[in-house]
Phi, psi and omega in degrees: 000144182299155174289146184293132172288162185286143167044067172289139180221154176290332178213121183263087179285330182289311180299323177296318181298319186297336184285334182239018190303321177298313171304314183294316183294324178290325174291321173300317181297322179298319176300306185297327170293333184277335181074007180252107186259334186239132192045225178093179186293326182291318177298314180297320179294326181291314184299320178296318177295320176300314177300317183293316175305318187274340181077039167239172185279329185219142172230135182232123177284135181226181191289320179192178184300317187294321177296326179299316177296317182297312178301324178296314178301318180293314182300325177270014169062040171287137189242163174309131177099342174287160180244143169228140187262122187234161174279147181281348184242093180187184176286148190299331189302330181300319176273328184295316178305320176289315183297326174302335184259007183079009181276138182270114173287129178253126189260132179247159178282173186241161165285126187288348180275315182263350187064014180257169187305135173271117185299328181290321173298321178296318180298323184291342184252009178281130181231180177293349182265345185296133181238342181201154172250139183232089176284140174251132176271084199281135172072000177120006183234140184294143168297167176284086191286332181308297185296328178293315176299321181294316178305313185294320177301314184299324186260357182060050183248147171289161176232123176240112180272128172269097186252027186296331184259002196223033183293131179097344179295153175240154171229116187047051175064016174235139185289137180296153186093354186243003183269324184278188173295323181217139170245149183236136180236145168247139170248031173309139189316318181279359179294162175307319171244095190247137177276186177252044185165203178271162178177157175196177175210157169247144184230139180203156170256004186260112179300322181294320176293319178301316181295317176299315173307313183294315174300312186294330174287347183239057179053033178070019182239147173273321173231162190300128174081002177244097187257111185269337180229163170275117183237204179223170177252104184217105184221143172276125182279160192291326175303314177291326179292319181297315178300312182298326181296319178296314188284333175300326180296334182258358192301319180299320180290317178301323185292315181298317180302314182296316179295320176296315175305314180300313179299321174299313177301316176308316181288318182294333183251005193306319187247022180283126175292157172081007185232149165245123179272168180300135181268131172260113179285148183297156177063021181225152169249141182253127183255007169048056168303322177230147169251102194245117178262166174244133176256117187297143182295347180276001175277118184301135187088335178062197176307311188291318174306310178297324179296316178301312179301323178287321174307317182293342180251024178054036177251112178287145174221172173211154182250105178245092013218146189281339180226131174292153186303322186288350176258002178276143177307328183302325186257012184307323183285355177265358182272198358293157185242150171293158165288134179238089194302318179292321176293320181292318178296322178300322179296337180271347194241335192287147173210122178261134185265165178301132184213111179197177188283342183262006186297142183248153171310319182294321176298314180294323178294319177298316182294311184297323180296315181301311178302312181299318179303308187297308188293314179296325177293312181302314186285330185284318186269342183081010176211157178298141175299156178291152180297000000 
């Protein structure tokens, strides 16, 4: 096996920063010299550039991705007792933001190949109380939007896209986050377009919705001290906007680097038994926020055994996500729930490998050789290999 390369990380934010250090420091200096740290022209310019990049009319910077989801539910005037259909296999915020407002999250199953909402499962869960469908473009690949949008139109439902993990991904040559009534973004540092702190955005093509979102994010006011709605305080600050403006200019290059790294993993692991590698659905581009494999249950030791083996070789991995949302204690009062077999199976099998813009072929070779050694040895001997 190859010698371990130095300092393997799930995400190398420092290496990425060093490559753009001069640009970032100049952008920060501009903000410091302006004295405008909340909203202001730099935030406005970022919003304009983001909207132009994504091909939508409006983008509004907010405090974080969870705020973006909450503001979307509020802007569409969803009420306590209304229902929204969300995937059971995703980060908690998609459902949590609804529950905080008294909205009931209804959990649907996923397509086992893409990990995204299964339209048939969504259709089976539409009720007279359903107000919205919330597709999550998980791990960097678009959900199957056409049937979901058709369902929404037929039942007069809103569509809110949770695009936190898929900025720059496309569905039929159009960028995700721009199909629904509102799209939501997160700029958490590890995201493909990440700030150096918290940040998020809401996207829309509807001028009235944009105005309402802007008011709700500013304590319900159009102008200072005149509050028309009950809102929240959720703003993207100018320092983060300045950093994001720099990184937005590099986003296409970052996406290519991730896609090239994913292709290298594909080659290195192509004939490894006991694994399923990431699937690319037709008419979509995958931006690989995560490179997530499935470890088959017939591999002795399974996913968790492989993960321990890699950890002992200083190879970081992550499990996104170990528990489906409908099985979390936080949502116990929203049950009883149907069995959602694909979501539940995914939580037992998924394993995300290091994925970032600074990954080298040598690092990936070391990772892949360790995975192959574990899986092939386990399958040959009938037991997990020794550490």
